[in-house]
N, C-alpha and C positions, 0 to 999 in steps of 0.2 A: 501832608505831613510825613516825613520820613523818620523812621524810628531807627535808632542805632543802639548798639550795646557798648558799654565802656567796660574796660578793664584797666585798673591802674591809671585812670584818667585819660585813657586813649581808646578810640573806637576800635572794635576788633577788626574792622575792614580797613583800618589804616588811614582813615580820613584824616587830613592835616589839621592840625591846631587842636585846641580844646573847646569844649561845647559853648562856651561863652562867646567865642569867635565865629560860630557856625551861623547860617542864615536862619532867620526865625521859623523857618518850615522844617528844620531838623531837629527832632527831639531825641533823648537818650534815656536808656535804662542801665543801671549799673549791673554788670553781668553777675557779680556775686549776690546781689539781691534777686537777680532772675533765678539763681540756682535753687532759692528758697520757694520759689512758686512751682506749682505742679506744671507739667508740660501743657496742659489744657489752658491754664491761666495765661502762660507765656505766649501760647499760640494766639489767644484771643487779643493780647496786647499788641502783638507784632503781626497779626494777621494783615490787615488791609494795606499799609505802605511800608513794610518793612525793608531795611536795607539788605538786599539780597546777599551780599558778602558778609555782613555782621551774622545774618542767620546761618549761613553755611559754616562759618567759623565756629559759631555756637555750636551746631550740631557735631562738628568734629571734637570739639574739646568735650563735650558731654559724653560722646561714645568712645573716647579714648582712654581704655582702662589703664594703660601703664605709663601715661605720660603724667607729668606733674599736675596739669589743670585736672585731669581725669581723677587723679588720687584726691586732689581737693574736693572736687565734686562729691565723692562718696564720703568724704569726712564732713562737708557741709550738709549733706543729706543725713548723716548719723546725727549730727548736732541738732538739726531741725527735729528729728524724730525724738530726740531726748528732751528738748524743750517743750514738745507737745505732750510727752509723758509726764514730765514734771507739772505742767499746767494742768493736766487732768487729775493728778495725785493730789495737789496742793491748792487748786481752786483758781488758778491764773492771776491775771493782774490784780485783782482786788486783794488776793492774799500777798502777792509779791510787794505790793506798795506799802503794806504795814512794816517792812523791814527798813532799817537803817542801813547806811554804809557799813557800820561796824558789824552788824548781823551778817551782811554779805561776805565781809571779810573773814569772818568766823566760820561760815559754811564752807568756803573755799579752803581755809587753812585746813580744816577738818578732813576734807577730802584729800588734800595735798599729803597731809601727814600720813594718810594711809597708803600711800604710794611706796609700798615696801616689797611687793611682790616681784618675782622674777618671770612671773607668767605674763608674756607679752600681751595676749588678748585682754586679760584683766586688768593691766596697766592701761591699755588703749581705752577700755571701757571707763575706767576711773577718770581719765583725762577728757574723755568726751563729756562726762557728768560736770567736771570742774569747768570746762568751757561753756557748757549750757548754763551753769550758775553764773558765770560772768556775763553772758548775753542777758539773762534775767535781770541781773543788777543793772547793767547798762539800760535795759528796757525801762525798769522802774525808775532810775534817774531821770531819763529822758521824758517819762510821763510826768514825773513831778515838777519838771522844769518847764513843762508845757510844749515840748518839742514834738 
């Protein structure tokens, strides 16, 4: 089996077609989901028979601090850290699943209404919190729907 990384529905190595058209011995992982894993976990998943070109491109994207994907990597990492902080503070899925869609909307609206600062780091922090709340809401909705 060969493991590829996908971004926007295409493999990082440039393999033609979409995964459903690939041979059965080709597997894929979404690059954005891969960003949320630790390097060790990703290494374990891709260790045996990873697509060398995908792996090389992944390394380039993860280590490119001033490229758009590099910036997104840092944002995704901040978002993941905020979700972990929220789970630790509030109790994780058990707590989250007690909330309704209206609750989530209110939590996000409260944080959005607080975006009045001209202090860029404070605004960035608030936006990361808002994004993490949206992720928590989506996770809860998916769990409740059995996804």
